C-alpha positions, -999 to +999 in steps of 0.1 A: -331+385-196-322+370-229-345+340-224-373+363-214-368+385-245-368+353-267-400+341-250-417+374-255-406+375-292-419+339-297-452+347-281-456+378-303-448+358-334-474+332-325-500+359-320-492+375-353-494+341-371-527+334-354-541+368-365-529+362-401-547+328-401-579+343-388-577+370-415-571+344-442-602+325-430-622+357-431-610+364-467-620+329-477-655+333-462-658+367-480-649+351-513-677+325-508-701+354-507-726+335-486-722+351-452-727+387-440-699+407-425-716+403-391-717+365-395-680+365-405-671+387-376-689+364-352-673+333-367-638+346-367-638+368-336-627+398-357-643+432-352-669+442-378-648+470-390-619+446-396-641+424-417-654+454-437-618+465-443-609+430-456-639+431-479-628+464-494-593+451-498-606+422-517-624+444-542-593+462-554 
């Protein structure tokens, strides 16, 4: 039971870290200002609305 909980926790941490890395990549692509939101969504695998949200966060 403990080992299973630890494995689940480790897997969740990996997934969250992966998501943060993908979002960081999307932010960097947005900063370059060369690609459209659609292109960034396609390149990163993020949903278009997630890319749009990152774009608006960057303008604050």
